[in-house]
Structures are given as structure tokens and as C-alpha cells.
FIGUKOL-338485 format. One record per residue (C-alpha): residue in one letter; x, y, z. Coordinates in nm, 4 decimals, decimal comma. Example, Ala and Ser with C-alpha at 12.3 -4.5 7.8 and 13.67 -1.06 7.14 Angstrom:
2
{rest->A x->1,2300 y->-0,4500 z->0,7800}
{rest->S x->1,3670 y->-0,1060 z->0,7140}
//
This chain:
414
{rest->M x->-3,5239 y->0,0112 z->1,7260}
{rest->R x->-3,2589 y->-0,2152 z->1,8625}
{rest->T x->-3,2337 y->-0,5563 z->1,7245}
{rest->A x->-3,1271 y->-0,8532 z->1,9110}
{rest->M x->-2,7607 y->-0,9137 z->1,9043}
{rest->R x->-2,6022 y->-1,2208 z->1,7330}
{rest->A x->-2,3060 y->-1,3672 z->1,8521}
{rest->W x->-1,9860 y->-1,4025 z->1,6101}
{rest->D x->-1,6367 y->-1,5148 z->1,6655}
{rest->V x->-1,4984 y->-1,2313 z->1,4921}
{rest->V x->-1,6043 y->-0,9405 z->1,3444}
{rest->V x->-1,4241 y->-0,7599 z->1,0937}
{rest->V x->-1,4939 y->-0,3948 z->1,0363}
{rest->G x->-1,4032 y->-0,2738 z->0,6544}
{rest->A x->-1,3825 y->-0,5079 z->0,3459}
{rest->G x->-1,0815 y->-0,3641 z->0,1946}
{rest->P x->-0,7434 y->-0,5897 z->0,1240}
{rest->A x->-0,6468 y->-0,6247 z->0,4941}
{rest->G x->-1,0061 y->-0,6698 z->0,5998}
{rest->S x->-1,1172 y->-0,9399 z->0,3515}
{rest->I x->-0,7618 y->-1,1155 z->0,3562}
{rest->A x->-0,8366 y->-1,1544 z->0,7376}
{rest->A x->-1,1912 y->-1,2618 z->0,7051}
{rest->H x->-1,0900 y->-1,5212 z->0,4600}
{rest->E x->-0,8182 y->-1,6513 z->0,6644}
{rest->L x->-1,0622 y->-1,6810 z->0,9619}
{rest->A x->-1,3441 y->-1,8257 z->0,8106}
{rest->K x->-1,1276 y->-2,0990 z->0,6182}
{rest->R x->-1,0112 y->-2,1838 z->0,9630}
{rest->G x->-1,3579 y->-2,2656 z->1,0819}
{rest->V x->-1,4009 y->-1,9254 z->1,2788}
{rest->H x->-1,7417 y->-1,7899 z->1,2734}
{rest->T x->-1,6757 y->-1,4428 z->1,1011}
{rest->L x->-1,8887 y->-1,1532 z->0,9923}
{rest->L x->-1,7173 y->-0,8918 z->0,7563}
{rest->L x->-1,8891 y->-0,5391 z->0,7611}
{rest->E x->-1,8450 y->-0,2819 z->0,4697}
{rest->K x->-1,9938 y->0,0586 z->0,5276}
{rest->F x->-2,0767 y->0,1091 z->0,1367}
{rest->R x->-2,2279 y->-0,1287 z->-0,1014}
{rest->L x->-1,9407 y->-0,3141 z->-0,3371}
{rest->P x->-1,7963 y->-0,2189 z->-0,5513}
{rest->R x->-1,7248 y->0,1184 z->-0,4159}
{rest->D x->-1,4719 y->0,3723 z->-0,5145}
{rest->K x->-1,1346 y->0,3873 z->-0,3615}
{rest->P x->-0,8782 y->0,6406 z->-0,3824}
{rest->C x->-0,5601 y->0,4724 z->-0,4801}
{rest->G x->-0,3213 y->0,4502 z->-0,7609}
{rest->G x->-0,4089 y->0,0731 z->-0,8031}
{rest->A x->-0,0922 y->-0,0877 z->-0,8184}
{rest->V x->-0,0451 y->-0,4077 z->-0,6024}
{rest->M x->0,2999 y->-0,5704 z->-0,5551}
{rest->Y x->0,3678 y->-0,9432 z->-0,6273}
{rest->R x->0,4132 y->-0,9672 z->-0,2267}
{rest->G x->0,0720 y->-0,9069 z->-0,1926}
{rest->L x->-0,0493 y->-1,0936 z->-0,4728}
{rest->R x->0,1272 y->-1,4227 z->-0,3446}
{rest->I x->-0,0907 y->-1,3835 z->-0,0325}
{rest->V x->-0,4201 y->-1,4394 z->-0,2932}
{rest->H x->-0,2384 y->-1,7081 z->-0,4904}
{rest->R x->-0,4210 y->-1,6429 z->-0,8001}
{rest->V x->-0,5960 y->-1,3045 z->-0,9394}
{rest->P x->-0,8422 y->-1,3311 z->-1,2337}
{rest->R x->-0,7009 y->-1,1930 z->-1,5193}
{rest->R x->-0,9856 y->-0,9435 z->-1,5537}
{rest->L x->-0,8777 y->-0,7597 z->-1,2340}
{rest->V x->-0,5292 y->-0,6990 z->-1,4175}
{rest->Q x->-0,5144 y->-0,3678 z->-1,5914}
{rest->R x->-0,1659 y->-0,4146 z->-1,6610}
{rest->P x->0,1439 y->-0,6294 z->-1,5726}
{rest->V x->0,4042 y->-0,4303 z->-1,3820}
{rest->H x->0,7986 y->-0,5276 z->-1,4582}
{rest->G x->0,9712 y->-0,2046 z->-1,3268}
{rest->L x->0,9982 y->0,1431 z->-1,2051}
{rest->R x->1,1131 y->0,4621 z->-1,3502}
{rest->F x->1,2055 y->0,7469 z->-1,1378}
{rest->V x->1,2365 y->1,1062 z->-1,2591}
{rest->M x->1,4653 y->1,3534 z->-1,1054}
{rest->P x->1,3899 y->1,7087 z->-1,0286}
{rest->D x->1,6379 y->1,7985 z->-1,3267}
{rest->G x->1,4270 y->1,5834 z->-1,5604}
{rest->S x->1,6978 y->1,2886 z->-1,5893}
{rest->S x->1,5509 y->0,9409 z->-1,4896}
{rest->A x->1,6569 y->0,6021 z->-1,3484}
{rest->Q x->1,4810 y->0,2996 z->-1,4637}
{rest->F x->1,5012 y->-0,0664 z->-1,3471}
{rest->R x->1,3024 y->-0,3243 z->-1,5416}
{rest->S x->1,2853 y->-0,7005 z->-1,4706}
{rest->E x->1,1716 y->-0,9975 z->-1,6740}
{rest->Q x->0,9761 y->-1,1148 z->-1,3511}
{rest->L x->0,6534 y->-0,9749 z->-1,2890}
{rest->I x->0,6910 y->-0,7535 z->-0,9774}
{rest->G x->0,3111 y->-0,6251 z->-0,9568}
{rest->I x->0,0144 y->-0,5523 z->-1,1314}
{rest->T x->-0,2106 y->-0,2118 z->-1,1898}
{rest->T x->-0,5907 y->-0,2827 z->-1,1082}
{rest->N x->-0,9022 y->-0,1072 z->-1,0490}
{rest->R x->-0,9449 y->-0,0936 z->-0,6896}
{rest->A x->-1,3209 y->-0,0943 z->-0,6562}
{rest->E x->-1,3206 y->-0,4469 z->-0,8707}
{rest->F x->-0,9882 y->-0,5596 z->-0,6842}
{rest->D x->-1,1520 y->-0,5100 z->-0,3345}
{rest->E x->-1,4861 y->-0,6370 z->-0,4391}
{rest->Y x->-1,3037 y->-0,9827 z->-0,5618}
{rest->L x->-1,1349 y->-1,0040 z->-0,2125}
{rest->A x->-1,4592 y->-0,9478 z->-0,0238}
{rest->Y x->-1,6470 y->-1,2073 z->-0,2201}
{rest->R x->-1,3504 y->-1,4235 z->-0,1922}
{rest->A x->-1,3792 y->-1,4133 z->0,1766}
{rest->V x->-1,7448 y->-1,5144 z->0,1464}
{rest->D x->-1,6693 y->-1,7856 z->-0,0727}
{rest->G x->-1,4409 y->-1,9219 z->0,2334}
{rest->G x->-1,7270 y->-1,9252 z->0,4719}
{rest->A x->-1,7460 y->-1,5315 z->0,5992}
{rest->E x->-2,0653 y->-1,3480 z->0,5943}
{rest->L x->-2,0622 y->-0,9957 z->0,4391}
{rest->L x->-2,3055 y->-0,7253 z->0,5424}
{rest->E x->-2,2937 y->-0,4213 z->0,3295}
{rest->D x->-2,4241 y->-0,0642 z->0,3774}
{rest->A x->-2,2979 y->-0,1398 z->0,7187}
{rest->R x->-2,1541 y->0,1981 z->0,8793}
{rest->V x->-1,9984 y->0,1140 z->1,2316}
{rest->I x->-2,0398 y->0,4047 z->1,4561}
{rest->S x->-1,8539 y->0,2790 z->1,7768}
{rest->V x->-1,6767 y->-0,0513 z->1,9374}
{rest->E x->-1,7278 y->-0,1344 z->2,3307}
{rest->V x->-1,5092 y->-0,3773 z->2,4647}
{rest->R x->-1,6771 y->-0,5327 z->2,7554}
{rest->P x->-1,5214 y->-0,8131 z->2,9825}
{rest->D x->-1,6994 y->-1,0883 z->2,8208}
{rest->R x->-1,7462 y->-0,9479 z->2,4498}
{rest->V x->-1,7134 y->-0,6775 z->2,2223}
{rest->V x->-2,0544 y->-0,4759 z->2,0995}
{rest->T x->-1,9981 y->-0,3306 z->1,7664}
{rest->R x->-2,2662 y->-0,0700 z->1,6810}
{rest->L x->-2,3790 y->0,0545 z->1,3340}
{rest->S x->-2,5438 y->0,3665 z->1,2327}
{rest->D x->-2,8678 y->0,2205 z->1,1925}
{rest->G x->-2,9103 y->0,0986 z->1,5730}
{rest->R x->-2,7954 y->-0,2662 z->1,4952}
{rest->E x->-2,5558 y->-0,4174 z->1,7110}
{rest->F x->-2,3327 y->-0,7365 z->1,6860}
{rest->S x->-2,1735 y->-0,9013 z->1,9854}
{rest->S x->-1,8479 y->-1,0896 z->1,8970}
{rest->S x->-1,5190 y->-1,2505 z->2,0955}
{rest->F x->-1,2883 y->-1,0100 z->1,9042}
{rest->V x->-1,3068 y->-0,7410 z->1,6462}
{rest->I x->-1,0527 y->-0,6555 z->1,3739}
{rest->G x->-1,0399 y->-0,2830 z->1,2832}
{rest->A x->-0,9544 y->-0,2766 z->0,8974}
{rest->D x->-1,1515 y->0,0396 z->0,8537}
{rest->G x->-0,8694 y->0,2570 z->0,6994}
{rest->V x->-0,6908 y->0,5485 z->0,7943}
{rest->N x->-1,0169 y->0,7271 z->0,9149}
{rest->T x->-1,0507 y->0,4289 z->1,1332}
{rest->V x->-1,3614 y->0,4378 z->1,4077}
{rest->V x->-1,2475 y->0,1064 z->1,5461}
{rest->G x->-0,9165 y->0,2607 z->1,6589}
{rest->P x->-1,0498 y->0,5938 z->1,8622}
{rest->S x->-1,3363 y->0,3751 z->2,0099}
{rest->V x->-1,0912 y->0,1265 z->2,2002}
{rest->G x->-0,8453 y->0,3918 z->2,2781}
{rest->L x->-0,5739 y->0,2668 z->2,0304}
{rest->R x->-0,5913 y->0,6089 z->1,8295}
{rest->P x->-0,6604 y->0,9625 z->1,8914}
{rest->S x->-0,9877 y->1,0973 z->1,7829}
{rest->R x->-0,7885 y->1,3803 z->1,5965}
{rest->K x->-0,5132 y->1,3295 z->1,3496}
{rest->N x->-0,1516 y->1,4799 z->1,3786}
{rest->L x->-0,0933 y->1,6138 z->1,0454}
{rest->Y x->0,2878 y->1,5707 z->1,1214}
{rest->R x->0,2396 y->1,1986 z->1,1491}
{rest->V x->-0,0003 y->1,1234 z->0,8764}
{rest->G x->0,0116 y->1,1411 z->0,4910}
{rest->L x->-0,2086 y->1,3310 z->0,2772}
{rest->G x->-0,2630 y->1,2731 z->-0,0984}
{rest->M x->-0,4974 y->1,3567 z->-0,3961}
{rest->E x->-0,5171 y->1,1582 z->-0,7161}
{rest->S x->-0,7506 y->1,0727 z->-1,0072}
{rest->D x->-0,7991 y->0,8394 z->-1,3143}
{rest->F x->-0,7480 y->1,0010 z->-1,6432}
{rest->H x->-0,9080 y->0,8075 z->-1,9552}
{rest->V x->-0,6767 y->0,8739 z->-2,2606}
{rest->G x->-0,7113 y->0,5601 z->-2,4599}
{rest->E x->-0,4529 y->0,2807 z->-2,5148}
{rest->E x->-0,2604 y->0,4722 z->-2,7606}
{rest->R x->-0,1830 y->0,7730 z->-2,5282}
{rest->V x->-0,1303 y->0,5460 z->-2,2545}
{rest->L x->0,1654 y->0,4062 z->-2,4382}
{rest->E x->0,2944 y->0,7522 z->-2,5551}
{rest->A x->0,2933 y->0,8483 z->-2,1917}
{rest->S x->0,4616 y->0,5629 z->-2,0664}
{rest->G x->0,7514 y->0,5717 z->-2,3181}
{rest->G x->0,6227 y->0,2762 z->-2,5143}
{rest->D x->0,6144 y->0,0262 z->-2,2092}
{rest->P x->0,3020 y->0,0223 z->-2,0104}
{rest->T x->0,4682 y->-0,2213 z->-1,7552}
{rest->I x->0,6883 y->0,0534 z->-1,5949}
{rest->L x->0,5318 y->0,2617 z->-1,2995}
{rest->E x->0,6681 y->0,6173 z->-1,2863}
{rest->I x->0,7676 y->0,8075 z->-0,9792}
{rest->R x->0,8237 y->1,1767 z->-0,9926}
{rest->P x->0,9113 y->1,4656 z->-0,7672}
{rest->V x->0,6567 y->1,7314 z->-0,6526}
{rest->E x->0,7595 y->2,0793 z->-0,6463}
{rest->N x->1,0855 y->2,0169 z->-0,4295}
{rest->R x->0,8302 y->1,8977 z->-0,1539}
{rest->V x->0,9041 y->1,5873 z->0,0723}
{rest->S x->0,6448 y->1,3946 z->-0,1270}
{rest->Y x->0,6165 y->1,2168 z->-0,4472}
{rest->G x->0,3870 y->1,1661 z->-0,7434}
{rest->W x->0,3141 y->0,8853 z->-0,9478}
{rest->V x->0,1804 y->0,8041 z->-1,2984}
{rest->F x->0,0653 y->0,4404 z->-1,3411}
{rest->P x->-0,0492 y->0,3014 z->-1,6871}
{rest->K x->-0,3700 y->0,1165 z->-1,6918}
{rest->R x->-0,5452 y->-0,0309 z->-2,0223}
{rest->E x->-0,7059 y->0,3079 z->-2,1167}
{rest->H x->-0,6461 y->0,5043 z->-1,8186}
{rest->L x->-0,3533 y->0,6785 z->-1,6577}
{rest->A x->-0,3491 y->0,6913 z->-1,2624}
{rest->I x->-0,2100 y->1,0070 z->-1,1430}
{rest->G x->-0,1533 y->1,1441 z->-0,8145}
{rest->I x->0,0695 y->1,2906 z->-0,5381}
{rest->A x->0,1086 y->1,2376 z->-0,1673}
{rest->G x->0,3469 y->1,3173 z->0,0969}
{rest->A x->0,3289 y->1,4343 z->0,4809}
{rest->A x->0,0160 y->1,6137 z->0,5295}
{rest->V x->0,1825 y->1,9106 z->0,6932}
{rest->H x->0,3744 y->1,9607 z->0,3725}
{rest->M x->0,1044 y->1,9300 z->0,1123}
{rest->Q x->-0,0765 y->2,2474 z->0,1127}
{rest->P x->-0,2523 y->2,3933 z->-0,0742}
{rest->L x->-0,3274 y->2,0379 z->-0,1978}
{rest->R x->-0,5315 y->2,1043 z->-0,4766}
{rest->S x->-0,3071 y->2,3461 z->-0,6522}
{rest->L x->-0,0267 y->2,1266 z->-0,6084}
{rest->F x->-0,2018 y->1,8596 z->-0,7799}
{rest->D x->-0,3263 y->2,0632 z->-1,0523}
{rest->G x->0,0100 y->2,1849 z->-1,1156}
{rest->F x->0,1532 y->1,8327 z->-1,1180}
{rest->V x->-0,1229 y->1,7722 z->-1,3954}
{rest->A x->-0,0322 y->2,0738 z->-1,5902}
{rest->H x->0,3597 y->1,9749 z->-1,6072}
{rest->L x->0,2624 y->1,6095 z->-1,7177}
{rest->E x->0,0148 y->1,7608 z->-1,9843}
{rest->R x->0,2928 y->1,9959 z->-2,1300}
{rest->E x->0,5484 y->1,6878 z->-2,1195}
{rest->F x->0,3172 y->1,4360 z->-2,2686}
{rest->G x->0,1625 y->1,6668 z->-2,5505}
{rest->F x->-0,1898 y->1,5996 z->-2,4871}
{rest->P x->-0,4668 y->1,7020 z->-2,2443}
{rest->L x->-0,5228 y->1,5506 z->-1,9345}
{rest->V x->-0,8896 y->1,6124 z->-1,8226}
{rest->I x->-0,9572 y->1,6034 z->-1,4522}
{rest->E x->-1,3043 y->1,4218 z->-1,4070}
{rest->R x->-1,2681 y->1,3690 z->-1,0301}
{rest->R x->-1,0215 y->1,4586 z->-0,7726}
{rest->R x->-0,9949 y->1,2188 z->-0,4943}
{rest->T x->-0,8514 y->1,3322 z->-0,1558}
{rest->H x->-0,7439 y->1,0661 z->0,1312}
{rest->F x->-0,4973 y->1,0533 z->0,4165}
{rest->L x->-0,2463 y->0,7765 z->0,4406}
{rest->G x->-0,1340 y->0,6086 z->0,7615}
{rest->A x->0,1827 y->0,5998 z->0,9060}
{rest->D x->0,3885 y->0,4713 z->1,2257}
{rest->G x->0,2360 y->0,1391 z->1,2342}
{rest->V x->0,5435 y->-0,0422 z->1,3748}
{rest->R x->0,5831 y->0,2238 z->1,6581}
{rest->N x->0,2305 y->0,2400 z->1,7572}
{rest->K x->0,0349 y->-0,0130 z->1,9634}
{rest->N x->-0,2161 y->-0,2136 z->1,7278}
{rest->V x->-0,3832 y->-0,4125 z->2,0137}
{rest->T x->-0,5828 y->-0,4070 z->2,3024}
{rest->G x->-0,8161 y->-0,6711 z->2,4801}
{rest->R x->-1,0171 y->-0,8601 z->2,2149}
{rest->V x->-0,9461 y->-0,5886 z->1,9151}
{rest->I x->-0,6373 y->-0,5777 z->1,6438}
{rest->L x->-0,5792 y->-0,2967 z->1,3972}
{rest->V x->-0,4726 y->-0,3904 z->1,0609}
{rest->G x->-0,3706 y->-0,2304 z->0,7445}
{rest->D x->-0,4148 y->0,1470 z->0,7111}
{rest->A x->-0,6109 y->0,1751 z->1,0263}
{rest->A x->-0,3038 y->0,0495 z->1,1979}
{rest->G x->-0,0522 y->0,2748 z->0,9912}
{rest->F x->0,1169 y->0,0239 z->0,7720}
{rest->V x->0,2335 y->0,2135 z->0,4695}
{rest->D x->0,5801 y->0,2194 z->0,3228}
{rest->P x->0,7158 y->0,5718 z->0,4575}
{rest->M x->0,9187 y->0,6044 z->0,1233}
{rest->M x->0,7008 y->0,4987 z->-0,1622}
{rest->G x->0,3497 y->0,5325 z->-0,0045}
{rest->E x->0,2675 y->0,1617 z->-0,0744}
{rest->G x->0,0356 y->0,0152 z->0,1559}
{rest->I x->-0,1794 y->-0,2678 z->-0,0229}
{rest->A x->0,0693 y->-0,5518 z->0,0259}
{rest->Y x->0,1384 y->-0,4808 z->0,3941}
{rest->A x->-0,2351 y->-0,4400 z->0,4806}
{rest->M x->-0,2772 y->-0,7992 z->0,3265}
{rest->Q x->-0,0113 y->-0,9198 z->0,5071}
{rest->S x->-0,1129 y->-0,7624 z->0,8328}
{rest->G x->-0,4563 y->-0,9100 z->0,7771}
{rest->L x->-0,2907 y->-1,2700 z->0,7538}
{rest->F x->-0,1153 y->-1,2195 z->1,0941}
{rest->A x->-0,4289 y->-1,0811 z->1,2792}
{rest->A x->-0,6512 y->-1,3772 z->1,1673}
{rest->R x->-0,3591 y->-1,6397 z->1,2690}
{rest->V x->-0,3260 y->-1,4822 z->1,6362}
{rest->M x->-0,7101 y->-1,4596 z->1,6633}
{rest->T x->-0,7590 y->-1,8113 z->1,5758}
{rest->E x->-0,5073 y->-1,9172 z->1,8106}
{rest->A x->-0,6560 y->-1,6890 z->2,0882}
{rest->L x->-0,9947 y->-1,8626 z->2,0279}
{rest->E x->-0,8542 y->-2,2184 z->2,0490}
{rest->R x->-0,6814 y->-2,1266 z->2,3768}
{rest->G x->-0,9594 y->-1,8956 z->2,5228}
{rest->R x->-0,7318 y->-1,5912 z->2,5369}
{rest->Y x->-0,8924 y->-1,2695 z->2,4920}
{rest->D x->-0,6125 y->-1,0361 z->2,6654}
{rest->E x->-0,3823 y->-0,7912 z->2,5360}
{rest->A x->-0,0911 y->-0,9840 z->2,6356}
{rest->F x->-0,1915 y->-1,2765 z->2,4148}
{rest->L x->-0,2921 y->-1,0681 z->2,1171}
{rest->S x->0,0418 y->-0,8492 z->2,1372}
{rest->R x->0,1852 y->-1,1424 z->1,9488}
{rest->Y x->0,0490 y->-0,9802 z->1,6456}
{rest->D x->0,2357 y->-0,6538 z->1,7036}
{rest->R x->0,5729 y->-0,8575 z->1,7447}
{rest->L x->0,4845 y->-1,0312 z->1,4047}
{rest->C x->0,4339 y->-0,6793 z->1,2355}
{rest->R x->0,7346 y->-0,5467 z->1,4011}
{rest->D x->0,9480 y->-0,8454 z->1,2956}
{rest->R x->0,8250 y->-0,8444 z->0,9472}
{rest->F x->0,7823 y->-0,4403 z->0,8597}
{rest->G x->0,9930 y->-0,2714 z->1,1425}
{rest->A x->1,3521 y->-0,2839 z->0,9780}
{rest->N x->1,2363 y->-0,2114 z->0,6452}
{rest->F x->1,0032 y->0,1130 z->0,7419}
{rest->S x->1,2848 y->0,2514 z->0,9604}
{rest->M x->1,5211 y->0,2230 z->0,6568}
{rest->A x->1,2563 y->0,3736 z->0,4120}
{rest->E x->1,1767 y->0,6638 z->0,6624}
{rest->W x->1,5613 y->0,7243 z->0,6889}
{rest->A x->1,6232 y->0,7441 z->0,3254}
{rest->G x->1,2913 y->0,9459 z->0,2822}
{rest->T x->1,4185 y->1,2359 z->0,4992}
{rest->R x->1,7221 y->1,2542 z->0,3077}
{rest->G x->1,5699 y->1,4640 z->0,0522}
{rest->T x->1,5583 y->1,4295 z->-0,3372}
{rest->S x->1,9222 y->1,4935 z->-0,3804}
{rest->F x->2,0215 y->1,1928 z->-0,1683}
{rest->A x->1,7432 y->0,9863 z->-0,3387}
{rest->G x->1,8989 y->1,0991 z->-0,7008}
{rest->S x->2,2221 y->1,0306 z->-0,6055}
{rest->V x->2,1612 y->0,6650 z->-0,4941}
{rest->L x->1,9290 y->0,5925 z->-0,7826}
{rest->R x->2,1602 y->0,6992 z->-1,0468}
{rest->V x->2,4414 y->0,4732 z->-0,8940}
{rest->A x->2,1761 y->0,2133 z->-0,8758}
{rest->A x->2,0867 y->0,2449 z->-1,2516}
{rest->G x->2,4348 y->0,1487 z->-1,3391}
{rest->L x->2,4197 y->-0,1608 z->-1,1414}
{rest->R x->2,3004 y->-0,4557 z->-1,3512}
{rest->M x->2,1903 y->-0,6318 z->-1,0351}
{rest->S x->1,9659 y->-0,3469 z->-0,9312}
{rest->S x->1,6778 y->-0,4828 z->-1,1588}
{rest->D x->1,6990 y->-0,8165 z->-0,9623}
{rest->I x->1,7030 y->-0,6370 z->-0,6208}
{rest->L x->1,3813 y->-0,4474 z->-0,7285}
{rest->A x->1,2460 y->-0,7713 z->-0,8413}
{rest->M x->1,3206 y->-0,9433 z->-0,5123}
{rest->L x->1,1977 y->-0,6346 z->-0,3173}
{rest->A x->0,8386 y->-0,6439 z->-0,5053}
{rest->R x->0,8032 y->-1,0220 z->-0,4651}
{rest->G x->0,8860 y->-0,9944 z->-0,1125}
{rest->D x->1,1853 y->-1,2162 z->-0,1216}
{rest->I x->1,3896 y->-0,9445 z->0,0630}
{rest->G x->1,3052 y->-0,6320 z->0,2354}
{rest->Y x->1,4807 y->-0,2416 z->0,2160}
{rest->S x->1,7148 y->-0,3637 z->0,5277}
{rest->D x->1,8414 y->-0,6706 z->0,3210}
{rest->I x->1,9453 y->-0,4525 z->0,0289}
{rest->P x->2,3113 y->-0,3893 z->0,1979}
{rest->P x->2,4191 y->-0,7499 z->0,2627}
{rest->V x->2,2457 y->-0,8510 z->-0,0683}
{rest->V x->2,4642 y->-0,5953 z->-0,2708}
{rest->L x->2,7922 y->-0,6908 z->-0,0894}
{rest->S x->2,7298 y->-1,0621 z->-0,1731}
{rest->R x->2,6787 y->-0,9774 z->-0,5391}
{rest->L x->2,9253 y->-0,6906 z->-0,5842}
{rest->P x->3,2347 y->-0,9124 z->-0,6590}
{rest->R x->3,0365 y->-1,0304 z->-0,9607}
{rest->E x->2,9111 y->-0,6844 z->-1,0497}
{rest->L x->3,2721 y->-0,5594 z->-1,0624}
{rest->P x->3,3879 y->-0,6770 z->-1,4021}
{rest->H x->3,0753 y->-0,5066 z->-1,5380}
{rest->L x->3,1436 y->-0,2091 z->-1,3514}
{rest->I x->3,5138 y->-0,1953 z->-1,4792}
{rest->G x->3,4048 y->-0,2430 z->-1,8252}
{rest->D x->3,1350 y->0,0295 z->-1,8269}
{rest->Y x->3,3707 y->0,2774 z->-1,6552}
{rest->V x->3,6475 y->0,2051 z->-1,9386}
{rest->R x->3,3776 y->0,2186 z->-2,2078}
{rest->N x->3,2495 y->0,5710 z->-2,0880}
{rest->R x->3,6161 y->0,7021 z->-2,0382}
{rest->L x->3,6851 y->0,6208 z->-2,4061}
{rest->L x->3,3748 y->0,7881 z->-2,5311}
{rest->R x->3,4451 y->1,1057 z->-2,3196}
{rest->H x->3,7922 y->1,1170 z->-2,4757}
{rest->R x->3,6628 y->1,0459 z->-2,8246}
{rest->K x->3,4044 y->1,3372 z->-2,7793}
{rest->D x->3,6734 y->1,5812 z->-2,6290}
{rest->N x->3,9130 y->1,5405 z->-2,9423}
{rest->A x->3,6687 y->1,5210 z->-3,2052}
//
């Protein structure tokens, strides 16, 4: 039986980071906001669980209980087994349990004034001239002035309003598999080379893809991802990646549960608004094309959507032309970075390896990594930053070159 519709200013579909940040921002601005989540929180979420500082700064303060490990650096393992490591004294992020992190953000939105409805599976969104109607699988309907689609890469909102096709193009989305492995604190230390504040990125069978090993308190988050068209057969690729790590670490990694997930793409190329509707986060496709990181971008896009919708409500504007300011904000913030990351990603592992080896020898590289992770700069800002700092770096480079030449000469004459 269909229930009577209750009117809202904004209905946010999906209580992940993008949706919860948007709901919190809207509610604190006095907007009558409903946050819908199809599962009951906390719910499982396929994700490595690394949140960069540029995302954390949007929340301002994350409870210590949510921090599995502080993150201070990255280690890139090359196909030949060599590695390039970058470490900063500054905090560049955290590893966390996504189920707990997402629950915290959702109830933070509630504390800010939003209403949360769990077990609310959306099956369609219909844009009418005077409102948007959001329908649930149990027959309930909600009427609102606007809808924010924060329902992930398998978005229902996007196809319902014509912003996304109903079927995925495997050339334009990512595909991954991951699992958490309980190994105990001692083996977390062993696997991370004694420093569990370092996130490790690894190659996967010479594919256009990457794997990761993220240290948590007593677990290792291990996964692989890449362009969906290159990730078949996914299960055997993942199992082979885990088996290689077992041999390297010298202890067993027992797979308890494999989690498969698509990754969004093309966020800044796609149109993410129509009349009364905006897509955010994975639903919009805001995922770093090179690193696959999406949480910080999801949170920032949720913030942008809330700000644009608040102004639209104040001005009585419900049209696509006004909401397109959101697309411009995202394109200005993410566009150049995503383009550079995509360009670098298509150059292959040999190109990445050569760049990383050079960068590992530069003392400023760890500073640049910290600036990237903290949101102070983007990928597109790296060249001018390097050029501005290179004069200060030259004495160190010359010194390192001379020392290496002397060591090689002594070795040759030993």
C-alpha cells in the first residue's frame, strides 16, 4: 500500500562519505534533509579503507577509535621487485574500517539535523515539473525539491534521470577485488617492514592495474583494481596476487571473504546534473584514474553539491542551468588532476617506475607527497612546485651523485 508523501527540501540517496557529508552540510544550513541508506548501519563496504588528509580536513576531527593506523607515506613496488618509498613527518591520512567510518559520518549528519532512514532501497527517481519523487522497494515515496544521488557506482538515481546508461561500459569503469586478512599486530609489522604507517602499492601481473597492502591494527587490507576490461579472470588474478604476498611475507594469508566492486570513472567528463538532481562521489565517477582513491573526492563533491543546492533553494532555482555550477566547481577542482593522472596511468609500469626512481632520490618528493595528500596541491601543480624548489635541491643532487660515483669507483677497484 502506498503511503502519503512527505515533502522535503533535499533527499540524499546513499549514506556513504559523499552523501553523509552533503546531508550534514545541508542540514547545518537549515535545509530540511532526508538521508536514505539501503542497508542498516554499520554495513560492509568493499574498500581498502585509506582516507587521505584532504578528505579528513572536511570533517575537521575524526574520533581516535576510527583510526586503525596513521598514514605517513607510500611505498611503490616495481615489477622487478625494487621499490621507491616516500615518507613525511606530517600526517597524510589514516587507515580505517569503512563500515565504522561511514556509520560515523551518517550519524554526524543526523547530529547536524538531517533525518536518516535505513533499510531504504531506492528503486527509482522521477523528476516532475514541481518536485522529485523518490520511490523505495517497499512502496514508500518521498517528495522533495531536489535529490542528490550518492548511491555509488551502481547508482539507481543516475539511470532514472538519464544521467547514466543502465549498462556499464567495461572500458570506462574500474573493477576490483579485496579482502581484510587478520594476521595480528606482529605480522602487520613484519609485512610493512616495521613501519605500519606506510601504504604499499604494487603491480599486478603486468596489467594496467595496481594492487595494495594497507596496514591496519591487526589486519592487512589487500586488494587489486584496474580497468574492468583488463581485470579478467578477476578471482584468479586476486588469488595469485595474495599467493605472491604469502611467499614474500613468509606467513599464510587466509581469505575469509572476497569483495568485488566496480569503480567509477569519467566524473569530470560526464554531465552530473539535470533539473533538480545532482550526482556525487562514485555515482558521479569521481575516482583518481591513477591511484583509484575516491573517498576524499567523494566528500569534496558532497560539499560542493550541498552548497549549490542551498543557494538554489534560496533563489528558487531548480533548473539544470543553475545546478551546472556544481559541474564547474568539480571540473575546476578535479579536472586538471584527473587528466594528468590518467595520462600518467596510460604510460604503463615502465614509465611509472622510471619517474618514481628519480623522485625517490629527491628530498623534496616526500614534501610534495604530503602536499598532495593534504590537499594543498594537485597532480597538475607538481611541475611548477618542482621547478620552484629545484634550485634548493641541486646541492643535494650533486652531493648524492658524487657520493654514488665514489662508491662505484671504490667497488670497481676493490
